[in-house]
C-alpha positions as CSV (number, residue, x, y, z in Angstrom):
1,M,20.7,39.6,143.8
2,R,21.7,41.2,140.5
3,A,24.7,38.7,140.6
4,V,22.2,35.5,140.5
5,E,19.9,37.6,137.6
6,T,23.3,38.2,135.4
7,N,24.1,34.5,135.7
8,S,20.8,33.2,135.0
9,A,20.9,35.5,131.6
10,R,24.2,34.0,130.7
11,A,23.3,30.6,131.2
12,E,20.0,31.5,129.1
13,R,21.8,32.9,126.2
14,M,24.2,30.2,126.3
15,V,21.2,27.6,125.9
16,H,19.8,29.4,123.3
17,L,22.9,29.7,121.3
18,L,23.5,25.9,122.1
19,S,19.8,25.2,120.7
20,G,20.7,27.5,117.3
21,I,23.8,25.8,116.9
22,A,22.0,22.1,117.2
23,V,19.3,23.3,114.9
24,A,21.7,24.9,112.5
25,A,23.7,21.3,112.2
26,G,20.6,19.3,111.6
27,F,19.8,21.2,108.5
28,M,23.7,21.3,107.6
29,L,24.7,17.9,107.7
30,P,22.2,16.6,104.7
31,I,23.8,19.2,102.8
32,V,27.4,18.1,103.9
33,W,26.5,14.6,102.9
34,L,25.6,15.9,99.6
35,V,28.5,17.5,99.0
36,A,30.5,14.7,100.5
37,G,28.8,12.1,98.6
38,S,29.5,14.2,95.1
39,L,33.2,13.8,96.0
40,R,33.2,10.3,96.4
41,P,32.9,7.4,94.1
42,G,29.2,6.5,93.3
43,S,30.3,2.7,94.7
44,E,31.3,4.6,98.1
45,I,28.5,6.7,98.9
46,F,26.1,4.5,100.7
47,T,28.7,2.3,102.1
48,S,30.5,5.0,104.0
49,L,27.5,5.3,106.6
50,D,28.0,1.8,108.0
51,P,28.9,2.6,110.5
52,L,27.9,6.4,110.9
53,S,31.0,8.5,111.8
54,I,32.5,11.5,111.0
55,G,34.1,9.8,108.0
56,S,30.7,9.6,106.3
57,F,30.8,13.4,105.8
58,I,34.6,13.7,105.0
59,P,35.7,11.8,101.7
60,S,39.0,10.3,101.9
61,R,39.7,10.1,98.6
62,P,38.0,13.4,97.0
63,T,37.3,13.6,93.2
64,L,35.7,15.9,90.9
65,A,35.0,13.3,88.3
66,N,31.1,12.9,89.4
67,F,31.1,16.7,88.5
68,G,32.6,15.9,84.9
69,S,30.5,13.1,84.2
70,A,27.4,15.1,85.2
71,L,28.4,18.3,83.2
72,G,29.0,16.0,80.6
73,G,25.7,14.6,79.5
74,A,22.0,16.2,79.1
75,F,22.4,17.9,82.6
76,R,24.6,20.5,80.8
77,T,21.9,21.5,78.2
78,G,19.6,21.3,81.1
79,L,21.5,23.5,82.9
80,I,22.1,26.5,80.0
81,N,18.2,25.7,79.4
82,S,17.6,26.7,83.2
83,F,20.3,29.4,83.2
84,V,18.5,31.5,80.0
85,V,14.7,30.4,81.1
86,A,15.6,31.9,84.8
87,A,17.1,35.0,83.6
88,C,14.5,35.7,81.1
89,T,12.0,35.1,83.8
90,V,13.6,37.5,86.2
91,V,14.2,40.3,83.6
92,V,10.4,40.1,82.3
93,G,8.8,38.9,85.7
94,L,10.4,42.5,87.3
95,L,9.1,44.4,85.2
96,V,5.7,42.9,84.9
97,C,5.2,42.6,88.9
98,A,6.8,46.4,89.5
99,A,4.3,47.7,87.2
100,A,1.5,46.0,88.5
101,A,2.7,46.8,92.3
102,F,2.9,50.7,91.4
103,A,-0.7,50.4,89.7
104,L,-2.2,49.0,92.9
105,S,-0.2,51.4,95.1
106,A,0.6,54.8,93.9
107,M,-2.5,55.1,91.4
108,Q,-6.2,55.8,92.5
109,W,-8.6,53.8,90.6
110,R,-11.8,52.3,91.0
111,G,-11.7,48.6,91.8
112,R,-8.1,48.6,93.2
113,E,-8.6,46.8,96.5
114,V,-10.5,44.3,95.1
115,V,-8.0,43.2,92.1
116,F,-5.4,43.1,94.9
117,A,-7.5,40.9,97.1
118,I,-7.5,38.5,93.9
119,I,-4.1,38.5,93.7
120,V,-3.6,37.9,97.4
121,F,-6.0,34.8,97.2
122,S,-4.2,33.5,94.1
123,F,-1.7,32.6,96.8
124,L,-3.6,30.0,98.0
125,I,-4.1,28.2,94.8
126,P,-1.7,25.2,94.1
127,E,0.2,25.2,91.2
128,E,-1.1,21.5,90.1
129,V,-4.7,22.5,90.2
130,V,-3.8,25.1,87.2
131,A,-0.8,23.1,85.6
132,I,-2.6,20.5,83.8
133,P,-5.3,22.4,81.8
134,L,-3.4,25.4,81.3
135,S,-0.6,23.1,79.7
136,D,-3.3,21.8,77.4
137,I,-3.9,25.6,76.2
138,F,-0.2,26.2,75.9
139,A,-0.2,22.8,73.7
140,R,-3.0,23.5,71.4
141,G,-1.5,27.1,70.9
142,G,1.4,25.3,69.4
143,L,4.1,26.7,72.2
144,Q,4.8,23.4,73.6
145,N,8.8,23.0,73.4
146,T,9.4,26.5,73.5
147,Y,11.0,29.0,75.9
148,I,7.6,31.3,75.9
149,A,6.0,28.2,77.7
150,L,8.5,28.0,80.0
151,I,8.8,31.7,81.0
152,V,5.3,33.0,80.4
153,P,3.5,31.4,83.3
154,F,6.1,32.7,86.1
155,V,6.6,36.2,84.7
156,G,3.6,37.3,87.0
157,S,4.0,36.2,90.4
158,G,1.3,36.8,93.1
159,M,4.1,37.1,96.1
160,V,6.5,39.6,94.2
161,I,3.4,42.1,93.6
162,F,2.6,41.8,96.8
163,L,6.2,42.7,98.4
164,L,6.8,45.4,96.0
165,R,3.5,46.9,96.6
166,Q,3.9,46.8,100.4
167,F,7.8,48.4,99.3
168,F,6.4,51.0,97.5
169,L,3.5,52.3,99.9
170,A,6.4,53.0,102.1
171,I,7.6,55.7,99.7
172,P,6.6,59.2,100.5
173,R,3.3,60.2,99.0
174,S,5.1,63.9,98.8
175,L,7.5,62.4,96.3
176,I,4.7,61.6,93.5
177,E,3.0,65.1,94.2
178,A,5.9,67.1,93.6
179,A,6.9,65.1,90.2
180,Q,3.1,66.0,89.1
181,V,3.8,69.5,89.8
182,D,6.8,69.1,88.0
183,G,4.6,67.8,85.0
184,A,5.6,64.5,85.1
185,G,3.5,61.7,84.1
186,W,2.8,58.3,85.7
187,L,5.6,56.5,83.3
188,R,8.2,58.9,84.5
189,I,7.3,58.6,88.3
190,F,7.4,54.8,88.0
191,L,10.8,55.0,86.0
192,E,12.7,57.9,87.5
193,I,11.3,57.7,91.3
194,F,9.9,54.1,92.4
195,L,12.0,52.2,90.8
196,P,15.4,53.9,91.6
197,L,14.3,54.0,95.2
198,S,13.4,50.5,95.3
199,R,16.6,48.7,94.3
200,P,16.3,46.4,97.8
201,A,13.0,45.2,96.9
202,L,13.7,44.8,92.9
203,I,16.7,42.6,94.1
204,A,14.8,40.3,96.5
205,A,11.8,39.9,94.3
206,G,14.2,39.0,91.6
207,V,15.9,36.3,93.8
208,I,12.1,35.1,94.6
209,I,11.5,34.9,91.0
210,F,14.5,33.4,89.9
211,N,14.2,30.5,92.7
212,G,10.8,29.6,91.7
213,Q,11.8,29.3,88.2
214,W,14.9,27.6,89.0
215,Q,13.2,24.6,91.1
216,A,10.5,24.4,89.1
217,Y,9.6,20.8,87.9
218,L,5.9,19.9,87.4
219,W,5.5,22.7,84.6
220,P,8.6,22.1,82.5
221,L,7.4,18.8,82.6
222,L,4.1,19.4,80.9
223,V,5.1,21.7,78.4
224,T,8.2,19.9,77.1
225,T,9.1,16.4,75.6
226,R,12.2,17.1,73.8
227,E,15.6,16.4,75.5
228,D,16.6,19.4,73.9
229,M,14.4,21.5,75.9
230,F,14.5,20.2,79.4
231,L,15.4,21.7,82.1
232,A,18.0,20.8,85.0
233,P,15.7,19.3,87.5
234,I,14.0,17.4,84.6
235,T,17.7,15.9,83.2
236,L,18.3,15.2,87.0
237,A,15.4,12.9,87.5
238,L,16.5,11.1,84.3
239,M,19.8,10.1,85.6
240,V,17.9,7.6,87.7
241,G,18.4,4.7,85.4
242,E,15.9,1.5,85.1
243,H,18.5,-1.2,86.2
244,T,21.6,0.8,87.0
245,T,22.1,4.3,88.6
246,D,25.4,6.2,89.0
247,Y,24.6,7.9,92.5
248,G,28.0,9.7,92.4
249,Q,26.8,12.0,89.2
250,I,23.3,12.4,91.1
251,F,24.8,13.6,93.7
252,A,27.0,16.0,92.0
253,A,24.6,17.4,89.4
254,S,22.1,18.0,93.0
255,T,25.0,19.7,94.8
256,I,25.3,22.3,91.5
257,L,21.5,22.4,91.4
258,S,21.8,23.3,95.0
259,L,24.4,25.8,95.3
260,I,23.7,28.1,92.4
261,P,20.7,29.6,94.4
262,A,22.7,29.5,97.9
263,V,25.3,31.3,96.5
264,I,22.8,33.8,94.8
265,L,20.6,34.5,98.1
266,L,23.9,35.0,100.4
267,G,25.1,37.2,98.0
268,F,21.6,39.5,97.7
269,Q,20.8,38.4,101.6
270,R,21.5,42.0,102.9
271,F,19.2,43.3,100.0
272,F,16.4,40.9,100.8
273,T,16.4,41.6,104.4
274,D,16.2,45.3,104.0
275,S,13.2,44.5,101.6
276,V,11.2,43.1,103.9
277,A,12.2,45.5,106.8
278,I,11.3,48.4,104.7
279,S,7.9,46.7,103.1
280,G,6.2,47.2,106.6
281,V,6.8,51.1,106.8
282,K,4.5,53.7,105.7
283,E,4.6,57.1,105.7
């Protein structure tokens, strides 16, 4: 009887494994085709799909010419702008969101739960609802085509504040009380206790802010009109010509835009999972 149960459990695990591999392959095939297309001449990208075979995903004559072409035009400027904007947003956003999360978790004040409820409610508001009126406010303030306009709206993230607040709640209250006995103020407690203990959560929050800014399209499209201020996603969209389109260049630029956040996420995956696991634990 035990042998039958063991064989049944083994077969069930094998089915789960094969199902997982099939699902993973389904998600990976478009990415593999994207990378393969970036290594092919533009004229061969779609012809390689007829007929569909293993050769459709493995270029017979790989070339890096598409990457050189993509990085030699306006996309390079957009890529630099995206790096600058994303990096500044991460630094400023972490300071703002961490301070807000600290006030909503460690400090006791009237209306704290109401403010937190409003932040949670902000998750439900689509970006498109506020993007146009907000862009009009920035334009009237003379902030169009500036890095300030590209950075400021992404500094305060409700999701990041929620994540950090949950993590801060897991920090023992006794540490705050001990610091207060030693004469430490709230700023010192925040800088010397909460931030050092919250490294996994801060890294995860930074990844979330970076990805949100890196893939932004609608907002940069509304607040930038000069080509030298365009971000990478906009310059990618402008590669589609009215009469002719170099799909090899588009695939190469898309590969670069996709691989950069993927590498960052894989590099900090351990911190991301740790922050999610710990954020649900309280003293």
